[in-house]
KOLDREN-302077 format. One record per residue (C-alpha): residue in three letters; x, y, z. Coordinates in steps of 0.5 Angstrom, whole numbers, plus 500, padded with zeros to 3 digits. Each point is the difference from the previous one (the first is absolute). Layout:
<rs>
ALAXYZ/...
</rs>
This chain:
<rs>
UNK500500500/UNK503507498/UNK500505505/UNK500508499/UNK501505505/UNK497507500/UNK506505500/UNK499508500/UNK504504496/UNK502507502/UNK497504495/UNK500503493/UNK500506504/UNK506500505/UNK502507497/UNK492502500/UNK497499506/UNK493501497/UNK500493495/UNK497494503/UNK504494502/UNK500494496/UNK500493502/UNK503494496/UNK500493501/UNK505495501/UNK500494496/UNK503494503/UNK500494495/UNK497501493/UNK504502494/UNK507504500/UNK496505496/UNK495501506/UNK506501505/UNK503505495/UNK493504499/UNK500500508/UNK507503500/UNK499505495/UNK493502503/UNK504501507/UNK505503497/UNK496505496/UNK497503506/UNK507502503/UNK502503493/UNK494502497/UNK503497494/UNK497493496/UNK502498493/UNK497496494/UNK504494502/UNK497500507/UNK493500497/UNK502494495/UNK502496506/UNK494501503/UNK496498494/UNK505494499/UNK498498507/UNK492501499/UNK500497493/UNK505494501/UNK502499507/UNK494495502/UNK499504506/UNK495498506/UNK495505500/UNK503503506/UNK506501497/UNK496503493/UNK497505505/UNK506502503/UNK503501493/UNK494504497/UNK501505506/UNK508500499/UNK499502493/UNK494505502/UNK505503504/UNK505500494/UNK495503496/UNK498506505/UNK507502501/UNK501500492/UNK493505501/UNK496494496/UNK495501505/UNK494497495/UNK505494499/UNK501500508/UNK493500501/UNK498494496/UNK506496503/UNK497501507/UNK493499498/UNK502493497/UNK503499507/UNK494501504/UNK496496495/UNK504494501/UNK501501508/UNK495505502/UNK503500507/UNK507503497/UNK501506505/UNK506502496/UNK496501494/UNK495504503/UNK506504503/UNK503501494/UNK494502496/UNK498505505/UNK507503499/UNK498501493/UNK494504502/UNK504504505/UNK505501494/UNK494503496/UNK498504506/UNK493496501/UNK501499507/UNK493498502/UNK501494495/UNK508499503/UNK497500507/UNK495495498/UNK505495497/UNK504501506/UNK494498505/UNK500494496/UNK507498501/UNK500502507/UNK494495501/UNK504494497/UNK505501505/UNK506500496/UNK507499503/UNK502508499/UNK494504502/UNK504505503/UNK502502492/UNK492500499/UNK498504506/UNK506505498/UNK497501493/UNK493500502/UNK503506505/UNK502504494/UNK494499497/UNK496503505/UNK505505501/UNK499502493/UNK493501501/UNK501504506/UNK498496505/UNK505500505/UNK497496505/UNK499494496/UNK507501497/UNK503501507/UNK497493502/UNK503496495/UNK506503501/UNK500498507/UNK498493498/UNK506500495/UNK504502506/UNK497495505/UNK501494495/UNK507502498/UNK503504506/UNK507501496/UNK497502494/UNK501508501/UNK497502493/UNK493500503/UNK502504506/UNK504505495/UNK494501496/UNK495501506/UNK504505503/UNK500504494/UNK493500499/UNK499502507/UNK505506499/UNK496502494/UNK493500503/UNK503505506/UNK502505494/UNK495506500/UNK498499493/UNK498493502/UNK495502506/UNK495504496/
</rs>
């Protein structure tokens, strides 16, 4: 039986704190193309750079890898991350939707679909997808709470944003990004222009 482990990736936004964080899925077993696809999706979130070769590896895994269902779902999510990094959002959406059809309880697919809505500034739809991902109890809920917090913040609901940032900090206390984001948001809220 093949296992896969959900690994958080830091984000397409290490330099820009307004971008949602992606979650790739590790494939243990399956084809070498599937593992290469995972590796590329993991690195792309750090480097914000994907190539046609990375996509080709994913395609080979999907078309010829004889993957078990869960590895196919993981590869679709990982390829979706690559497409999103290349700003091919419709293709990313198609992969996430297919992953969800194959495995309706794929929290990572819902989380990454939420990221597409976030990028499109459709924060309500992003929050809906993050809610679904959280309800499925992914292994990296702290990332989803952080992303949802950013969506709430963009909608101007600092109370809900603060709650989500605090939940992200509670789930992964050593992760400082939510604390920094929360502090910046609270400082901005104190500025005279923001107090009406």
